[in-house]
C-alpha positions in Angstrom: 6.5 -20.0 13.3 7.9 -18.8 9.9 10.7 -16.3 9.2 9.4 -13.7 6.7 11.2 -10.9 5.0 9.3 -8.0 3.3 11.5 -6.2 0.8 10.5 -2.7 0.2 7.2 -1.0 1.3 4.5 0.8 -0.5 2.1 3.1 1.6 2.9 1.1 4.8 1.5 -2.1 3.6 4.6 -4.2 4.4 4.9 -2.6 7.8 1.2 -3.3 8.8 1.5 -6.9 7.5 4.7 -7.4 9.6 3.1 -5.9 12.8 0.1 -8.2 12.6 2.2 -11.3 11.5 4.3 -10.9 14.5 1.1 -10.9 16.7 0.6 -14.6 15.5 4.1 -15.6 16.3 6.2 -15.1 13.2 9.6 -13.6 12.9 9.2 -10.7 10.4 11.6 -8.0 9.0 10.9 -5.2 6.6 13.8 -3.5 4.7 13.8 -0.5 2.5 16.4 1.8 1.1 17.4 5.1 2.6 15.6 8.2 1.2 12.3 6.4 0.3 10.5 6.8 3.6 9.1 10.2 2.9 6.2 9.9 5.4 8.2 8.1 8.2 6.3 4.9 8.0 9.3 2.5 8.6 10.5 4.9 11.2 7.2 4.7 13.0 7.2 0.9 13.1 10.9 0.7 13.8 11.7 -1.3 10.7 15.1 -1.4 8.9 16.1 1.4 6.6 19.4 0.6 4.8 21.5 3.8 4.6 23.8 4.7 1.7 22.4 1.9 -0.5 22.0 2.8 -4.2 19.7 0.7 -6.3 22.0 -2.2 -7.4 23.6 -2.4 -3.9 20.2 -2.5 -2.3 19.3 -5.5 -4.5 22.5 -7.2 -3.6 21.9 -6.5 0.1 18.3 -7.9 0.0 19.6 -11.1 -1.6 22.0 -11.5 1.4 19.2 -10.7 3.9 17.0 -13.3 2.3 19.3 -16.3 3.4 17.9 -16.2 6.9 14.2 -16.3 6.0 11.7 -18.9 4.7 9.4 -16.5 2.8 10.6 -13.5 0.8 7.7 -11.2 0.1 8.9 -8.6 -2.5 6.8 -5.4 -3.0 7.1 -4.1 -6.6 10.8 -4.8 -7.1 10.3 -7.5 -9.6 13.9 -7.1 -10.7 14.9 -9.0 -7.6 12.6 -12.1 -8.1 14.6 -14.1 -10.6 17.9 -13.5 -8.6 16.1 -14.8 -5.5 14.9 -17.9 -7.2 18.3 -18.8 -8.6 20.0 -18.3 -5.3 17.2 -19.8 -3.1 15.2 -22.2 -5.2 13.5 -23.8 -2.2 12.4 -20.6 -0.5 8.8 -19.2 -1.1 9.0 -16.1 -3.2 6.0 -13.7 -3.4 5.8 -10.8 -5.9 3.3 -8.2 -4.8 2.4 -5.2 -7.0 1.0 -2.0 -5.7 0.2 0.2 -8.7 2.4 2.6 -10.7 5.3 0.2 -11.3 3.1 -2.4 -12.8 1.1 0.1 -14.9 4.2 1.6 -16.5 6.4 -1.5 -17.0 5.9 -3.5 -20.2 5.0 -7.2 -19.8 8.3 -8.3 -21.7 10.4 -6.7 -18.9 8.3 -8.5 -16.2 8.0 -12.0 -17.7 11.1 -13.5 -16.2 10.3 -12.3 -12.7 6.7 -13.3 -12.9 7.5 -16.9 -14.1 9.9 -17.3 -11.2 7.4 -16.2 -8.4 5.5 -18.7 -6.4 2.6 -16.3 -6.1 1.8 -12.9 -7.6 -0.5 -10.5 -5.8 -2.0 -7.2 -6.7 -3.2 -4.7 -4.1 -6.2 -3.4 -6.1 -8.6 -5.2 -8.4 -7.9 -3.0 -11.3 -4.3 -4.2 -11.5 -5.4 -7.6 -12.6 -5.9 -6.4 -16.2 -2.0 -5.9 -16.3 -1.0 -9.4 -14.9 -2.4 -12.7 -14.1 -2.5 -12.3 -10.3 -4.5 -12.7 -7.1 -6.2 -9.6 -5.6 -4.9 -9.2 -2.1 -6.6 -6.4 0.0 -4.4 -3.8 1.6 -4.4 -4.0 5.4 -5.0 -1.0 7.7 -3.5 -0.7 11.1 -6.7 -0.4 13.2 -4.7 0.3 16.3 -3.0 3.4 14.7 -6.1 4.4 12.9 -8.5 3.6 15.7 -12.0 5.0 15.7 -12.5 8.3 17.1 -15.3 10.8 17.5 -15.4 12.8 14.2 -16.7 16.4 14.2 -19.7 17.0 11.9 -18.1 20.2 10.5 -18.7 19.4 6.9 -15.0 20.0 6.2 -13.7 18.0 3.3 -10.1 17.1 2.4 -8.5 15.6 -0.8 -4.8 14.6 -0.4 -3.8 15.0 -3.9 -1.1 13.3 -5.9 1.1 14.4 -8.8 -1.5 13.3 -11.3 -4.5 15.3 -9.7 -5.6 18.9 -9.9 -8.1 20.8 -7.9 -10.1 21.6 -11.1 -10.1 18.0 -12.4 -11.5 16.7 -9.2 -14.1 19.5 -9.0 -15.1 18.6 -12.6 -15.5 14.8 -11.9 -17.3 15.5 -8.6 -19.9 17.8 -10.1 -20.3 15.7 -13.2 -21.4 12.9 -10.8 -23.8 15.0 -8.8 -21.4 15.9 -5.9 -21.2 19.6 -5.1 -18.8 20.0 -2.2 -16.0 22.4 -1.4 -12.8 20.8 -0.4 -9.3 21.5 0.8 -6.7 20.2 -1.6 -3.6 19.1 0.2 -0.5 18.5 -2.2 0.9 15.5 0.0 3.8 14.9 -2.4 5.0 18.4 -2.0 3.9 18.8 1.8 4.1 15.3 3.2 2.2 14.6 6.4 4.1 12.2 8.7 2.4 8.9 9.3 2.5 9.4 13.0 0.4 12.6 12.6 -2.0 11.3 9.9 -4.9 10.1 12.4 -5.0 13.5 14.0 -4.8 15.4 10.7 -7.6 13.4 9.0 -9.8 13.6 12.2 -10.1 17.4 11.9 -12.3 16.6 8.8 -15.7 15.0 8.3 -15.2 13.9 4.8 -12.3 12.6 2.6 -12.3 12.4 -1.1 -10.9 9.0 -2.0 -10.7 9.6 -5.9 -7.3 8.8 -7.0 -6.4 9.6 -10.6 -3.7 7.4 -12.1 -1.2 8.2 -14.7 -3.7 8.2 -17.6 -5.8 10.7 -15.8 -8.6 8.4 -15.0 -9.9 7.4 -11.5 -8.7 4.2 -10.0 -11.7 2.0 -9.4 -10.9 0.9 -5.9 -10.2 2.4 -2.5 -6.9 3.9 -1.8 -4.9 3.4 1.4 -5.8 6.8 2.6 -9.4 6.3 2.0 -9.3 3.0 4.0 -7.4 4.8 6.8 -10.1 7.5 6.9 -12.9 4.9 7.1 -11.0 3.2 9.9 -11.0 6.4 11.8 -14.6 7.0 11.3 -14.6 9.7 8.6 -17.2 9.6 5.7 -15.4 8.9 2.5 -16.5 9.9 -1.0 -15.3 6.8 -2.9 -14.6 5.8 -6.5 -18.2 5.2 -7.3 -19.1 8.8 -6.1 -20.9 7.4 -3.1 -20.5 8.6 0.5 -19.5 5.4 2.7 -18.6 4.9 6.2 -16.8 2.1 8.1 -13.7 0.1 7.1 -14.7 -2.9 4.9 -14.0 -6.2 6.7 -11.8 -7.5 4.0 -9.2 -4.8 5.0 -9.1 -5.7 8.7 -5.5 -6.7 9.4 -6.2 -9.9 11.1 -8.3 -10.9 8.0 -5.6 -10.0 5.6 -2.9 -11.8 7.5 -5.0 -15.0 7.7 -5.5 -14.8 4.0 -1.7 -14.4 3.5 -1.0 -17.4 5.7 -2.9 -19.6 3.2 -1.0 -18.0 0.2 2.3 -18.7 1.9 1.3 -22.4 2.5 0.5 -23.1 -1.1 
């Protein structure tokens, strides 16, 4: 049994990893700062939200939390890595990038942290162009997003981010031969609670998993929402403008946790 601490969470990845790591006998905790759980993911999994912790205080608290764990798995907060390595040189330190922070942070600001990490992971293959790292698939909680009967109602949803627009998505879809009307839900403005997401998605037959990043171009991989929809049984219009169905095996949580065991053991 290992004692594992996940610092921060992006799109529920830490929480799902923790859930399935506990299933194989590990002691696991997830910590995140108050005010950053917009979708209620840590609340759903009963993980630790540190209240009244501003940025620097959160980093200091995370350093103190780490003393009781063997593996410190840090999600995006590269600023913490060198501090952890100085204070705990014999602990396993993992740096796990998930997207935006890596894309917008110059290499010179990350170099020290990356040189201190025992392993560097990226959650989507396209991020490998920014850093020398291992691609590590996002896990999906197949119990929460368990397969269900989906109505063939031709209803289509896009849960849009700040960088997307209805017109831009329409243009890209039609340009690639897909003429499909869809509901555009601005999830950053009108968040849907994680606990409610399976029921919300299941009222649709299709989900558009075409995520535009900060430069306005589509991300060339599945987003977490797309994978959740596939796990439920929806049809997904993916980044290749193909209609696909069924969760890819590499995103099954048991497979992901098994892969992570090997990374921790290196």
